[in-house]
C-alpha positions, 0 to 999 in steps of 0.5 A: 409358291403356289399352293395349287401345286401342293393341294395341301387342303385335303391334309387338314383335319376336316380333309379326307386324309387329315381326318384319317391321320387324326383318327389313326393317331387317336387309336395308336395313342390309345393303344400306347396308353394301355400298353404303358400304364395298364399292361406293364402294372400287371405282375406276371412272373414267366415260367422260369420265375415261377420254377425259381420261386418254387425251388427257393421255397423248396430249398428253404423248407430243407434248410428249416428241416435240417434245423428242426430234425424229427426224432423217432 
């Protein structure tokens, strides 16, 4: 097999394409690291979750009010 036909030297890390493949790979790895380890640890609730929690708190207040009624 003759390596002259394939010209694999430009895919080496010192070659033009090899450098860009490594550079894009590092950027992609950094972005994935950010999303996996930092963004997933944030506790962002969706709109429905916040609405559900507010309804639960209101129901809890109603149940407590039924246990301790105010007498006039």
